[in-house]
C-alpha positions in Angstrom: -2.4 -19.1 4.3 -1.6 -22.2 6.3 0.0 -24.1 3.3 2.7 -21.4 3.1 4.6 -22.8 6.1 4.9 -26.2 4.6 6.0 -24.9 1.2 8.7 -22.7 2.9 9.9 -25.6 4.9 10.3 -27.6 1.7 12.4 -24.8 0.2 14.5 -24.7 3.3 15.1 -28.5 3.2 16.2 -28.2 -0.4 18.6 -25.3 0.5 16.8 -23.3 -2.1 15.4 -20.2 -0.3 13.5 -17.4 -2.1 16.1 -14.7 -2.5 14.8 -11.2 -1.7 16.3 -7.9 -2.5 14.8 -5.1 -0.4 14.7 -1.3 -1.1 14.6 0.6 2.2 16.2 0.2 5.6 13.9 2.1 7.9 11.8 1.0 10.8 9.6 -1.4 8.9 12.3 -2.7 6.6 14.5 -3.6 9.6 11.5 -5.5 11.1 11.1 -7.4 7.9 14.8 -8.4 7.7 14.6 -9.6 11.3 11.4 -11.5 10.7 12.8 -13.3 7.6 16.1 -14.1 9.4 14.4 -15.5 12.6 11.1 -16.9 11.6 10.9 -17.5 7.8 12.9 -20.6 6.8 12.8 -20.8 3.0 13.3 -17.1 2.5 16.5 -15.0 2.7 17.1 -11.3 2.3 20.2 -11.2 0.2 20.5 -7.5 -0.6 19.3 -4.2 0.8 19.4 -0.9 -1.1 19.2 2.4 0.8 20.2 6.0 0.2 22.3 5.8 3.4 24.2 2.5 3.0 25.1 2.4 6.7 21.4 2.0 7.5 21.2 -0.9 5.1 24.1 -2.5 7.0 22.3 -1.9 10.3 19.3 -3.7 9.0 21.5 -6.8 8.2 23.3 -6.5 11.6 20.0 -6.2 13.5 18.9 -9.4 11.8 22.1 -11.2 12.8 23.8 -11.1 9.4 27.4 -10.1 9.5 28.8 -11.5 6.2 27.9 -8.4 4.2 29.7 -6.3 1.6 29.0 -2.9 0.1 28.7 -3.0 -3.7 28.5 -0.2 -6.3 28.6 -2.2 -9.6 26.6 -5.1 -11.1 29.7 -7.3 -11.2 30.4 -6.7 -7.6 26.8 -7.6 -6.7 27.0 -10.7 -8.8 30.2 -11.9 -7.2 29.0 -11.2 -3.6 25.8 -13.1 -4.1 27.5 -16.0 -5.7 29.8 -16.1 -2.6 26.8 -16.2 -0.3 27.4 -12.7 1.1 24.7 -10.2 1.8 24.9 -7.0 -0.3 24.3 -3.4 0.7 24.2 -0.7 -1.9 22.8 2.8 -2.5 21.6 1.8 -6.0 18.3 -0.2 -6.0 18.6 -1.0 -9.7 21.6 -3.2 -9.0 19.3 -5.5 -6.9 16.5 -5.2 -9.5 18.7 -6.5 -12.3 20.7 -9.2 -10.3 20.1 -12.7 -11.6 20.5 -14.2 -8.1 17.4 -12.4 -6.7 13.9 -13.7 -7.1 11.8 -11.0 -5.5 12.2 -7.2 -5.2 10.6 -5.8 -2.0 9.9 -2.1 -1.7 9.5 -0.8 1.8 10.1 2.9 1.2 6.8 4.9 0.9 8.5 6.8 -1.9 7.2 7.1 -5.5 9.6 8.8 -8.0 12.9 7.5 -6.5 11.9 3.8 -6.6 10.2 3.6 -10.0 13.3 2.9 -12.1 14.2 -0.1 -10.0 10.7 -1.5 -9.9 10.4 -1.2 -13.7 13.8 -2.8 -14.1 12.8 -5.7 -11.8 9.7 -6.3 -13.9 11.7 -6.2 -17.1 14.1 -8.7 -15.4 11.1 -10.9 -14.6 11.3 -10.6 -10.9 8.2 -10.6 -8.7 7.6 -7.1 -7.2 6.2 -6.9 -3.6 5.2 -3.5 -2.3 5.0 -2.4 1.3 4.4 1.0 -0.2 0.8 2.0 -0.3 1.7 5.5 -1.6 3.1 4.1 -4.8 0.4 1.4 -5.2 -2.4 3.9 -4.8 -0.8 6.2 -7.4 0.5 3.9 -10.1 -0.5 0.4 -9.1 -2.8 -0.4 -12.1 -0.2 0.5 -14.7 2.6 -1.4 -12.8 0.3 -4.4 -12.5 -0.3 -4.4 -16.2 3.4 -4.3 -16.9 4.0 -7.2 -14.5 1.3 -9.2 -16.1 2.9 -8.7 -19.5 6.2 -9.9 -18.1 4.6 -12.9 -16.4 5.5 -11.9 -12.8 3.5 -11.1 -9.7 2.9 -7.5 -8.6 1.4 -7.3 -5.1 1.0 -5.3 -2.0 1.6 -7.2 1.3 -0.2 -9.1 3.9 0.3 -7.5 7.3 -0.6 -4.0 6.1 -4.4 -3.3 6.2 -5.0 -3.7 2.4 -3.6 -7.2 2.4 -5.4 -8.2 5.6 -8.7 -6.8 4.2 -8.2 -8.7 0.9 -7.6 -11.9 2.8 -10.9 -11.4 4.7 -12.7 -10.3 1.5 -11.6 -13.5 -0.2 -12.7 -15.6 2.8 -16.1 -13.9 2.9 -16.6 -14.3 -0.9 -15.4 -17.9 -0.6 -18.2 -18.9 1.8 -20.8 -17.5 -0.6 -21.4 -14.1 1.0 -21.2 -11.1 -1.3 -18.8 -8.4 0.2 -20.4 -4.9 0.0 -18.0 -2.9 2.2 -14.3 -3.3 2.9 -13.5 -1.3 6.0 -10.6 -0.2 8.1 -10.6 0.7 11.9 -8.6 3.7 13.0 -7.8 5.2 16.3 -7.3 8.8 15.1 -8.1 11.1 12.2 -7.1 14.7 12.1 -6.2 16.2 8.7 -4.2 19.0 10.2 -1.6 17.0 12.0 2.0 17.7 11.0 5.4 16.3 11.6 5.7 18.8 14.5 2.6 17.5 16.3 3.6 13.9 15.7 7.3 14.3 16.5 7.2 12.9 20.1 5.2 9.8 19.0 7.5 9.1 16.2 10.6 9.4 18.4 9.1 7.1 21.0 8.6 4.3 18.5 11.6 5.0 16.3 9.6 6.0 13.3 9.7 8.7 10.6 7.6 11.8 11.7 6.3 12.3 8.1 5.1 8.7 7.9 3.5 8.9 11.3 1.8 12.1 10.2 0.3 10.4 7.1 -1.2 7.9 9.4 -2.9 10.6 11.4 -4.0 13.1 8.7 -5.9 10.5 6.6 -3.4 10.3 3.7 -2.3 6.7 4.5 -5.8 5.3 5.0 -6.9 7.0 1.8 -4.1 5.2 0.0 -4.9 1.9 1.7 -8.6 2.0 0.9 -7.8 3.1 -2.7 -5.7 -0.1 -3.1 -8.6 -2.2 -1.8 -11.0 -0.5 -4.2 -8.7 -1.0 -7.1 -8.4 -4.7 -6.2 -12.1 -5.3 -5.8 -13.8 -2.9 -8.1 -15.4 -1.0 -5.2 -15.7 2.7 -4.9 -16.1 5.4 -2.3 -19.5 6.6 -1.2 -18.3 10.2 -1.0 -15.1 12.1 -1.3 -13.0 11.3 1.8 -15.2 8.4 2.6 -17.8 8.5 5.5 -15.2 7.9 8.2 -17.7 7.6 11.0 -16.4 8.4 14.5 -17.8 6.4 17.4 -17.0 6.3 21.1 -13.7 4.6 21.8 -14.2 0.9 22.2 -17.5 0.6 20.4 -17.7 -3.0 19.0 -17.2 -3.0 15.3 -20.5 -4.9 14.8 -22.3 -1.9 16.4 -20.3 0.8 14.6 -21.0 -1.0 11.3 -24.7 -0.2 11.7 -23.9 3.4 10.8 -23.5 2.3 7.2 -26.7 2.3 5.1 -27.7 -1.1 3.8 -29.5 0.7 0.9 -26.3 2.5 -0.1 -24.2 -0.7 0.1 -26.5 -3.2 -1.6 -27.3 -1.2 -4.7 -23.8 -1.0 -6.3 -20.4 -2.6 -6.5 -19.6 -2.0 -2.9 -17.7 0.7 -1.1 -14.4 1.1 0.8 -14.6 3.1 4.0 -13.4 3.3 7.7 -14.5 4.0 11.2 -12.7 5.9 14.0 -12.8 4.6 17.5 -14.2 1.1 17.1 -12.8 -2.1 18.5 -11.0 -4.2 17.9 -8.4 -1.7 16.8 -6.3 -1.7 14.6 -8.4 -4.3 12.9 -10.2 -4.5 9.6 -13.7 -5.6 8.6 -15.9 -6.6 5.7 -19.7 -6.3 5.5 -21.4 -8.8 3.3 -24.8 -10.0 2.3 -26.4 -13.2 1.1 -29.8 -13.6 -0.5 -30.5 -17.3 0.3 -32.9 -17.3 3.3 -31.8 -20.7 4.5 -28.2 -19.5 4.6 -29.3 -16.4 6.5 -30.9 -18.7 9.1 -27.6 -20.5 9.5 -25.7 -17.2 9.9 -28.1 -16.1 12.5 -27.6 -19.4 14.4 -23.8 -18.8 14.2 -24.3 -15.4 16.0 -23.8 -13.1 13.0 -27.3 -11.7 13.2 -30.4 -11.6 10.9 -28.9 -9.5 8.1 -29.1 -8.2 5.5 -25.6 -7.1 6.4 -23.2 -9.4 8.2 -20.0 -8.2 9.8 -16.7 -10.1 9.5 -13.5 -8.8 11.1 -9.9 -9.5 11.7 -8.8 -8.0 15.0 -5.3 -6.9 14.1 -2.7 -6.4 11.3 0.8 -7.4 12.2 2.7 -5.4 9.6 6.2 -6.9 9.1 5.4 -10.2 10.7 3.2 -11.2 7.8 5.2 -9.9 4.9 7.1 -13.2 4.4 3.7 -14.9 3.6 3.2 -12.5 0.7 6.7 -13.2 -0.6 6.0 -16.9 -0.5 2.6 -16.6 -2.1 4.2 -14.6 -5.0 7.3 -16.8 -5.6 5.9 -20.2 -4.9 2.2 -20.0 -5.8 2.1 -17.1 -8.3 -0.6 -15.6 -6.1 -0.9 -11.9 -5.3 -2.0 -10.9 -1.8 -3.7 -7.8 -3.2 -3.2 -6.2 -6.6 -5.3 -4.0 -9.0 -7.9 -5.9 -11.0 -7.9 -3.5 -13.9 -8.9 0.1 -14.3 -8.3 2.5 -11.4 -11.4 2.8 -9.2 -10.3 5.2 -6.5 -7.6 7.9 -6.5 -6.1 9.8 -3.6 -6.3 13.5 -4.3 -4.5 16.4 -2.6 -6.2 18.9 -0.3 -4.5 22.0 1.2 -3.7 21.4 4.9 -3.4 25.2 5.4 -3.7 28.3 3.3 -1.1 28.0 0.5 0.6 30.9 -1.2 1.6 31.0 -4.8 5.2 29.8 -5.2 5.1 27.3 -2.3 6.2 23.7 -3.0 4.1 20.8 -1.9 6.3 19.0 0.6 6.3 15.3 1.6 3.4 13.0 2.1 2.4 13.5 5.8 4.0 17.0 5.7 2.9 20.5 6.3 1.1 21.5 3.1 -1.4 18.8 2.0 -3.4 15.8 3.0 -4.9 13.0 0.9 -8.6 12.3 0.3 -10.0 9.2 -1.5 -12.1 10.1 -4.5 -13.6 7.9 -7.3 -11.2 7.8 -10.2 -13.7 8.9 -12.8 -14.6 12.0 -10.8 -10.9 12.8 -10.2 -10.2 12.5 -13.9 -13.3 14.6 -14.9 -12.4 17.4 -12.5 -8.7 17.2 -13.3 -7.9 16.7 -9.6 -4.3 16.4 -8.5 -3.3 13.0 -7.0 -1.3 13.6 -3.8 1.3 11.1 -4.9 2.0 13.4 -7.9 1.6 16.6 -5.9 4.8 16.2 -3.9 7.4 18.6 -5.4 4.8 20.6 -7.4 4.9 24.4 -7.1 1.6 26.1 -6.4 0.9 28.8 -8.9 -2.0 30.6 -7.2 -3.2 31.1 -3.6 -5.2 28.2 -2.3 -7.5 28.2 0.7 -7.2 25.5 3.4 -9.2 22.3 2.6 -9.4 23.1 -1.1 -8.8 20.1 -3.3 -6.0 20.9 -5.8 -6.3 20.5 -9.5 -3.5 20.2 -12.1 -4.3 23.8 -13.1 -3.2 24.9 -9.6 0.3 23.7 -9.8 3.5 23.5 -11.9 4.8 20.0 -12.3 8.5 19.3 -11.9 10.1 18.5 -15.3 10.9 15.0 -16.6 9.4 12.9 -13.9 8.8 9.2 -14.6 5.8 9.2 -12.3 4.0 11.8 -14.5 4.7 9.8 -17.7 3.4 6.7 -16.1 0.2 8.5 -14.9 -0.3 9.7 -18.4 0.1 6.1 -19.7 -2.2 4.8 -17.1 -4.9 7.4 -18.0 -4.5 6.8 -21.7 -5.3 3.1 -21.2 -8.3 3.3 -19.1 -9.9 6.7 -19.7 -9.2 9.9 -21.6 -6.2 11.7 -20.1 -7.0 14.8 -18.0 -6.4 18.1 -19.8 -3.4 19.0 -17.7 -1.8 15.6 -18.4 -2.3 16.0 -22.1 -0.5 19.3 -21.9 2.6 17.4 -20.6 3.0 15.5 -23.9 
């Protein structure tokens, strides 16, 4: 979005930066704070909430901000922000409800713990930006509906693959080519990876082992592609997607030939991924166009003779691109990527190993379950358990490895907000699954 830099420069010249409150102070959040402080005039991170307040302080210090105060009450937050000081707190809701904050940015990967703050932000008419595919893929449609009702933007970010894919999708659609596949390029997929197998990699890069595991076991890419499906109206061709594997370095134009034109051209389009293709870690969109003269031009421009044309972006730069999403939301009322209505794709839980009755499903990217993308109508009809809901559930019968769990296989924790919102989401767009009805 080339116009964003000019708009942000204008905000900076007026000394009227977009004021951001951020939830999370981990690896990616620290990168965002640094990027905003060093390369994003017109935006300022004014508050950071984190369970461990010291880590929030570290994020500010790493970004060069030392005029920071810890706050535990709304009045303290208000006073600090009026004085131009940065705020750190263990209570995200204080940032969500603060008048001197324009955008609430979630960089946690959590679901239940952040929901109260996000709902409070929407009620306070703040734009909500998620760098949290897990939450978006589980409850994005209902949160987007609530944001629309409040007149604010709900969006996932540029920099992460869904946002980069959506930028490319909009470009392809904008030149008159119909997107029929939105794709992701991965370097590894092994559903049985655990925090133990990924520990050394996580330590080398200063990342959370569970988060790194979710990248490897397919959970994260399932969430990412579900977000894209929910924003475009696309579906998955099969449970888990095709996920074709090709020799390392295979050009994406060649790898894309593994997808069937007949399968793609007949319906609303699909989301999918390939493993091993180059450029990695890029994204791609396959599109088609019926006009024969335009096909002639595309052939001249080296995109081939069709019927499928491959467009790609060679990288996604994560935290470097998040400020663009913040600016688009606050200054242009434009979402980078957000659900367009009813859920299209869900991410359901499959057993990573044999599970015994009484075990509790651990974290996303943990030892007990991995995520698979499934069409939302199929998931509802079969009462499949979303993996974002599965965390913390107790298994009530023995489950074999790779079995997809249903609501009937588990006991839900009591009084969770995420369960109530899933029920509300289901009641709006389709009949609630039997197990969800039982929670009424």
